[in-house]
Structures are given as structure tokens and as C-alpha cells.
N, CA, C and O atoms as a GROMACS GRO file, in nm:
protein
  216
    1MET      N    1  11.894  10.284   8.664
    1MET     CA    2  11.889  10.141   8.643
    1MET      C    3  11.816  10.071   8.758
    1MET      O    4  11.730   9.986   8.736
    2LEU      N    5  11.852  10.109   8.881
    2LEU     CA    6  11.790  10.046   8.997
    2LEU      C    7  11.642  10.080   9.005
    2LEU      O    8  11.561   9.996   9.045
    3ARG      N    9  11.604  10.200   8.968
    3ARG     CA   10  11.464  10.242   8.970
    3ARG      C   11  11.381  10.160   8.871
    3ARG      O   12  11.269  10.119   8.903
    4SER      N   13  11.433  10.136   8.752
    4SER     CA   14  11.360  10.057   8.653
    4SER      C   15  11.351   9.911   8.695
    4SER      O   16  11.252   9.844   8.665
    5LEU      N   17  11.451   9.860   8.764
    5LEU     CA   18  11.447   9.723   8.815
    5LEU      C   19  11.343   9.710   8.926
    5LEU      O   20  11.273   9.609   8.933
    6LYS      N   21  11.332   9.811   9.011
    6LYS     CA   22  11.234   9.809   9.119
    6LYS      C   23  11.092   9.809   9.064
    6LYS      O   24  11.003   9.747   9.123
    7LYS      N   25  11.067   9.878   8.952
    7LYS     CA   26  10.934   9.884   8.891
    7LYS      C   27  10.885   9.745   8.846
    7LYS      O   28  10.765   9.723   8.838
    8LEU      N   29  10.977   9.653   8.818
    8LEU     CA   30  10.939   9.519   8.778
    8LEU      C   31  10.874   9.442   8.892
    8LEU      O   32  10.794   9.350   8.868
    9PHE      N   33  10.906   9.477   9.017
    9PHE     CA   34  10.860   9.402   9.133
    9PHE      C   35  10.756   9.474   9.218
    9PHE      O   36  10.715   9.422   9.321
   10THR      N   37  10.714   9.593   9.177
   10THR     CA   38  10.610   9.666   9.250
   10THR      C   39  10.488   9.681   9.161
   10THR      O   40  10.499   9.692   9.039
   11ASP      N   41  10.372   9.681   9.224
   11ASP     CA   42  10.247   9.700   9.152
   11ASP      C   43  10.195   9.840   9.179
   11ASP      O   44  10.206   9.891   9.290
   12ASP      N   45  10.137   9.901   9.076
   12ASP     CA   46  10.081  10.035   9.088
   12ASP      C   47   9.931  10.032   9.060
   12ASP      O   48   9.882   9.944   8.989
   13CYS      N   49   9.861  10.128   9.116
   13CYS     CA   50   9.718  10.143   9.093
   13CYS      C   51   9.695  10.181   8.947
   13CYS      O   52   9.764  10.271   8.897
   14PRO      N   53   9.600  10.117   8.876
   14PRO     CA   54   9.575  10.155   8.738
   14PRO      C   55   9.512  10.294   8.722
   14PRO      O   56   9.519  10.351   8.614
   15GLU      N   57   9.452  10.348   8.828
   15GLU     CA   58   9.389  10.481   8.822
   15GLU      C   59   9.487  10.594   8.850
   15GLU      O   60   9.498  10.688   8.772
   16CYS      N   61   9.559  10.584   8.964
   16CYS     CA   62   9.642  10.698   9.007
   16CYS      C   63   9.792  10.668   9.007
   16CYS      O   64   9.871  10.756   9.040
   17ASN      N   65   9.833  10.548   8.971
   17ASN     CA   66   9.973  10.506   8.961
   17ASN      C   67  10.050  10.513   9.093
   17ASN      O   68  10.173  10.524   9.091
   18GLN      N   69   9.982  10.508   9.206
   18GLN     CA   70  10.049  10.500   9.336
   18GLN      C   71  10.079  10.354   9.367
   18GLN      O   72  10.010  10.265   9.318
   19SER      N   73  10.180  10.330   9.449
   19SER     CA   74  10.214  10.193   9.487
   19SER      C   75  10.103  10.132   9.571
   19SER      O   76  10.046  10.198   9.658
   20LEU      N   77  10.074  10.005   9.546
   20LEU     CA   78   9.970   9.935   9.619
   20LEU      C   79  10.022   9.889   9.754
   20LEU      O   80  10.140   9.858   9.769
   21GLU      N   81   9.932   9.885   9.852
   21GLU     CA   82   9.966   9.838   9.986
   21GLU      C   83   9.928   9.690   9.997
   21GLU      O   84   9.824   9.649   9.947
   22TYR      N   85  10.013   9.612  10.061
   22TYR     CA   86   9.992   9.469  10.074
   22TYR      C   87   9.957   9.431  10.216
   22TYR      O   88  10.008   9.491  10.311
   23SER      N   89   9.870   9.332  10.231
   23SER     CA   90   9.842   9.273  10.362
   23SER      C   91   9.804   9.127  10.338
   23SER      O   92   9.765   9.089  10.228
   24SER      N   93   9.817   9.046  10.443
   24SER     CA   94   9.784   8.904  10.427
   24SER      C   95   9.745   8.844  10.561
   24SER      O   96   9.778   8.896  10.667
   25ASN      N   97   9.674   8.734  10.553
   25ASN     CA   98   9.648   8.650  10.668
   25ASN      C   99   9.662   8.506  10.620
   25ASN      O  100   9.714   8.484  10.510
   26HIS      N  101   9.619   8.410  10.695
   26HIS     CA  102   9.641   8.271  10.656
   26HIS      C  103   9.548   8.224  10.544
   26HIS      O  104   9.569   8.115  10.490
   27LEU      N  105   9.447   8.302  10.507
   27LEU     CA  106   9.354   8.262  10.402
   27LEU      C  107   9.376   8.333  10.268
   27LEU      O  108   9.358   8.272  10.163
   28TYR      N  109   9.414   8.461  10.273
   28TYR     CA  110   9.426   8.535  10.147
   28TYR      C  111   9.525   8.650  10.159
   28TYR      O  112   9.565   8.689  10.268
   29TYR      N  113   9.564   8.702  10.042
   29TYR     CA  114   9.652   8.818  10.030
   29TYR      C  115   9.571   8.932   9.969
   29TYR      O  116   9.485   8.909   9.884
   30THR      N  117   9.598   9.055  10.013
   30THR     CA  118   9.526   9.171   9.962
   30THR      C  119   9.626   9.276   9.914
   30THR      O  120   9.723   9.307   9.983
   31LYS      N  121   9.600   9.331   9.795
   31LYS     CA  122   9.671   9.446   9.742
   31LYS      C  123   9.567   9.554   9.724
   31LYS      O  124   9.462   9.529   9.664
   32SER      N  125   9.592   9.675   9.775
   32SER     CA  126   9.493   9.781   9.761
   32SER      C  127   9.559   9.917   9.742
   32SER      O  128   9.670   9.942   9.789
   33CYS      N  129   9.487  10.003   9.674
   33CYS     CA  130   9.531  10.141   9.651
   33CYS      C  131   9.507  10.221   9.779
   33CYS      O  132   9.401  10.206   9.840
   34PRO      N  133   9.602  10.304   9.820
   34PRO     CA  134   9.580  10.386   9.939
   34PRO      C  135   9.466  10.488   9.922
   34PRO      O  136   9.412  10.536  10.021
   35ASN      N  137   9.430  10.521   9.798
   35ASN     CA  138   9.321  10.615   9.771
   35ASN      C  139   9.187  10.546   9.750
   35ASN      O  140   9.087  10.613   9.728
   36GLY      N  141   9.183  10.412   9.755
   36GLY     CA  142   9.059  10.339   9.743
   36GLY      C  143   9.010  10.313   9.601
   36GLY      O  144   8.894  10.278   9.582
   37HIS      N  145   9.096  10.329   9.500
   37HIS     CA  146   9.054  10.308   9.362
   37HIS      C  147   9.048  10.160   9.322
   37HIS      O  148   8.969  10.122   9.236
   38PHE      N  149   9.131  10.078   9.384
   38PHE     CA  150   9.153   9.942   9.336
   38PHE      C  151   9.190   9.852   9.453
   38PHE      O  152   9.263   9.894   9.543
   39SER      N  153   9.140   9.730   9.453
   39SER     CA  154   9.187   9.630   9.548
   39SER      C  155   9.176   9.492   9.484
   39SER      O  156   9.090   9.469   9.398
   40GLU      N  157   9.264   9.402   9.526
   40GLU     CA  158   9.266   9.267   9.472
   40GLU      C  159   9.288   9.170   9.587
   40GLU      O  160   9.381   9.186   9.666
   41GLU      N  161   9.203   9.068   9.596
   41GLU     CA  162   9.216   8.962   9.694
   41GLU      C  163   9.258   8.836   9.620
   41GLU      O  164   9.199   8.801   9.518
   42THR      N  165   9.360   8.767   9.670
   42THR     CA  166   9.408   8.644   9.609
   42THR      C  167   9.398   8.532   9.711
   42THR      O  168   9.450   8.542   9.822
   43TYR      N  169   9.331   8.425   9.672
   43TYR     CA  170   9.316   8.305   9.754
   43TYR      C  171   9.401   8.195   9.691
   43TYR      O  172   9.354   8.126   9.601
   44PRO      N  173   9.527   8.178   9.736
   44PRO     CA  174   9.618   8.085   9.669
   44PRO      C  175   9.574   7.939   9.676
   44PRO      O  176   9.599   7.863   9.582
   45HIS      N  177   9.509   7.898   9.784
   45HIS     CA  178   9.467   7.758   9.795
   45HIS      C  179   9.351   7.726   9.701
   45HIS      O  180   9.329   7.609   9.670
   46LEU      N  181   9.278   7.827   9.655
   46LEU     CA  182   9.170   7.808   9.559
   46LEU      C  183   9.212   7.842   9.416
   46LEU      O  184   9.146   7.803   9.320
   47GLY      N  185   9.323   7.916   9.403
   47GLY     CA  186   9.367   7.961   9.271
   47GLY      C  187   9.277   8.069   9.215
   47GLY      O  188   9.255   8.075   9.094
   48VAL      N  189   9.224   8.156   9.303
   48VAL     CA  190   9.128   8.259   9.263
   48VAL      C  191   9.180   8.397   9.301
   48VAL      O  192   9.236   8.416   9.410
   49SER      N  193   9.161   8.493   9.212
   49SER     CA  194   9.188   8.634   9.240
   49SER      C  195   9.060   8.713   9.213
   49SER      O  196   8.996   8.694   9.110
   50ILE      N  197   9.024   8.800   9.306
   50ILE     CA  198   8.905   8.886   9.292
   50ILE      C  199   8.954   9.030   9.288
   50ILE      O  200   9.024   9.075   9.379
   51ILE      N  201   8.916   9.101   9.183
   51ILE     CA  202   8.960   9.240   9.164
   51ILE      C  203   8.839   9.332   9.180
   51ILE      O  204   8.735   9.310   9.118
   52TYR      N  205   8.855   9.435   9.264
   52TYR     CA  206   8.752   9.536   9.285
   52TYR      C  207   8.804   9.669   9.232
   52TYR      O  208   8.914   9.712   9.266
   53LYS      N  209   8.724   9.734   9.148
   53LYS     CA  210   8.757   9.868   9.100
   53LYS      C  211   8.645   9.961   9.138
   53LYS      O  212   8.528   9.928   9.118
   54ASN      N  213   8.677  10.078   9.192
   54ASN     CA  214   8.576  10.177   9.231
   54ASN      C  215   8.561  10.282   9.126
   54ASN      O  216   8.480  10.374   9.142
   0.00000   0.00000   0.00000
């Protein structure tokens, strides 16, 4: 039960299904795959998300 609840709040890479790593600074948030398959930059003050797929 707890494992399925945790899956609701974690993001996985669409290629390899590994958990994404998060980082942030005062301008944007970044989610990226540890294997380099996927990354997403979110700029909340602009309302923009940029997704990179390799």
C-alpha cells in the first residue's frame, strides 16, 4: 500500500523507469534522468516547461 502511494508522488524516466533527480535554483526547477535519457526544466514565473529527450 505504501509503495503504491509513493508512486503517486515520484516521477520516473519514460525510457528506463528510474526515479528522476531534482535540483533547483531561484529561476527554475530541473528533473533529470540519472542515465541522461530525459530532463525537464520548469520556469514557474513564466509558466513554461521545457522537456528534453535524448
